[in-house]
Structure formats: structure tokens, C-alpha cells
N, C-alpha and C positions, 0 to 999 in steps of 0.2 A: 504493500500500500504506500502510495506516494505521500510524503509529508507536505506541509504548507510551503509553497514556493517563496523564495526570497528575491528581492530586487537585484537585478544585474543590469549592466549597461546594455547588453544585447536585448534583454526583455523590454527595457525602457524604449530603446530605439525601434524595436519592432512594433510596439504599441503606438509610439509617438515619433515618427520619423522627422516631422517638422514641428517647429514651435513658432508662435506668432506674437508679435509685439505691436501694440497700437500707440501711436504718438501724435502729438500736434503736427499738422502738416508743415508748419514753419520750422519744426525742430530738425528736419532731416539734414539740413546743411551742417548744423552743429554736431549731429550724431556722426556724420561722415568725418568731420574734423577731429572730434574729441572722443568718440566712442559713445556707447549707450551707458549713460551715467545715472546712478540713483540720485534722488533729491539731495541726499547728504553729500555725495561726491560732487554734484553740480554746485552746491553751496560752497564747498571747499575750493573748487576751481575758480569760482567767481569771487572768492574772498568775502562772502557775506557773513557778517558776525552780528552780535548784539541782539537787540530786540527784533530786528527784521528777520534774523535767522531763526530765533525762537518761535516767532509767529508762523513761519513757513514749516518748520521741521517738527514742532511739538503740538500743533493744533490742526483741526480739520480745515481744509481749504475749500470754501464754498465755491470759489471761482479759480480759474487758472491765474498764476502769478508770473509777472514778467520781472526778471532780474537783469541788472546791467553791470558791465565792467568796462573801465576806460579803454582797455586794450582788446578784450574779447568780444565786445559788442553786447548782445542781449541773448537771453534764453527764456523759454516759457516752461514753467513747472505746472504740470497738469493739476486740475482740481480734483477733489475727493467727494464729488456730489453723491455717489452711491452709499457713502458711509453716514448712517443716521446716528447722531451722537447719543440720543437717548437709548436706542437699542444697543449701541456699542457698550455703553456703561453697564447695561444689564447682562451682556454676554461675556464680559471679561472675567476670567476666573482667578487670575493671580497677577494682573498688571493694571496699571492706571491707564486711562485713555491717552495721556501724554506719552507714556512708555510705548503704547501700541503704535501711535503715530510715528514715533522715532524708529521703532522696529521696521515698519513698512517703508519709511523714507530711506532706510539704509540699504534697500534692495531694489533691483530692477526686475520686472515681472514679464513672464511669457505665458500665453495661453497654450495648452497642450493640444488643442484641436481647432479646426476652422469653425466648428459649430459654436464653441464657447466664444470665439472671437466675434462671430456674427451676432450673438446675443448682446454683446457690449455695443457693437456698432448700431444695433437696432434699438438700444435702450433709450428711454425718454431724454436722458441728459445729453446724449451724443448723436442721435440720429439726424439732426439737422446741421451738424458741423462737419467740416472737412478734416480728414485724418491721413496719415501715412501708415501703412501696414508693412511691417518688416517681417519677412519670413526667413528663418534660419535653419540650418542643418543641425539637428539635435545631437547627432553622434559626434560631430566635430566640436560642438560647444561643450558637451559632457567630457570628452577626452581631455580638454584643456582646463575646464573649470569645475571638475567633479567635487573638489574639496570645498568649493564656495557655493555649490548648488543646494537649495533648500526646496522641499516639496510640501505642498499643502493640499488636503482633500477638499477644502472649502475655498471660496473666493474671499480672501482676507480683506479685500477693500470694499466690500459691499455687504449690507444686511437687508435684503429685500423683504423678508418675511419675519419669521420668529427669530429671536436672538440665539443663533447657534453658538454654543460655548467656544471660546477662543482664548488663547493666552500663550504662555511660554512653550507649550508643547504642540502648538499648531503646526509649526514647521519642523520637518525632519530632514536629516542629511540623506543623501541619495541611497546609501546602502542600509540605512536603518528605517526606511519608510515602511510603515506597517500595513498599509492598505493594499496588499497584494494577495490575490487568490488565483484559483485555477478554474477554467471553464470546463464544461463537460468533455470537450474535445481534447483536453490536456493543455491547451494554450494558456499562457499567463494573462491574467486580467489585472490591470492597475487602475484603481479608483483615484483619480487625480483632478484637482481643481485648478491648480496653477503651479508654475515653475518659477522660482526666484533665484537670482544670483546676488550674493552679498556685494555691496558697494557699487559694482558696475562691470561692464564688459568693454574695456577700453579699445580692444581690437575687434570690435563687432564685425567689421568688414570681412574678416577672415571666415566668417560663418554665414554671411548673408547669401541667400539664394535669389531673392528678388525683393523689391520694394514697390508697393502699389499706392497710387493716390486714390483715395476714396472720397468722393464729393457727392452729397445728396442729389438725386435726380439725374446723375450722369453715370456713364459706364466707367468702371474702374480703369485706371490707366497705369501701365508699367512705367515707372520713372527711374528704376535702377536695376541692372542685372549684371553681375560680374562676368 
């Protein structure tokens, strides 16, 4: 009798060969130049400190925030509209909301499937806005960043219905991820909500398969392909 399967790189890649990141359309030039950076990494790069940094990094952002640097120009940090503050407070098990915001802001996030990406693109907060969708090769990303990758069964940045419990154990390392089972045909099933990389992926272009412009009411447009 076969025991419970464990996570392996091969199992992950077979289940999720591509990963998807949605960004502000205007962010693509900065991503090409500096990499895909977390909010924390972007604040470091743009030398944002003091009250401005605390407001961005440790609180919910109801709208996207523009930051500026005399040499680097500007960058846009995405809003956190899907995070309901009241539900978040009720769902946290061992962290404060401020600690949760800092945790999320310290990572960059990928959707493990096109279906999950489409749900976000179709959501009330984003369906009328323009975005760029970055598609990456999961195997290449994992091979280089496996020590920095964190997995979550839930969408950590949204609480659409009831307050699903979340806290310090929400994210697991790649090889300790517990939500792995076996289908009847023997293949491995991984229940996964999102993939995160701590701090950022400075060499994101090494993993990009394509980048698409998504504008409401218009066909998607390929804007980058290596």
C-alpha cells in the first residue's frame, strides 16, 4: 500500500508547469529593469523610510500607491482592495494585522493556474483596469529559488467570504507543504492557492515565457517574448 505522497519538484512542475503574475500595466518597464520586487524590496530600492514606508508596508492599501526616487523615477505599488480589515482581524490566529501586512509585503506572488489568474482579472476591483500578465516557467524558477519559495493553500491577500484562519503557518516551504494527496489514478494532487517568493525575483527575465497586456474590452496583446 502506497503511503501519502510528499512534495517534489517534479510533482510540482507536472501539476503547475507555468505560474502567473498580474501587475500594473505601467510596472512592466520597471520589472524588466529591476526584476519582480516585493513591496519591501521596492521600498528598499527607492529608499522610502519613515512614516511613508510604515503607511505602505504595515497597513492595508485601499488604492495603489505611487512612489518616487530622484534617480529611479517612479513605481506603482498595487492596492490591497480584496483584503477586508474586519474579516482579517477575525481570521488571524497568532499575528496582528500589521504583522500580516508586513509578511505579505515581503513576498512576490504567483498564481498557480490560469483559472485563478482569471478570477482576479474578473474581480470587481480589477476588471475595469489594464494589467500586464507575466507568465513564467515554474521549473526554472523553482530550480533557482526553491529555498525562498513559500506555498499557501489559500489566497492570502483576499477574504471574500468567511474568515479562513491564517497566520504564521499559512505559508510552507516547498518540501514541507502538507496539502499533497494522491488521485485514484496514482497521480499526485496538490491543493494550492498561491506561490510566493521571499523578497523578490531580481532576475525574473530568466524565467519569463511571455508577457501579455490585458485591457478591458480589447483582445489580449503579447508585449514581450524572449
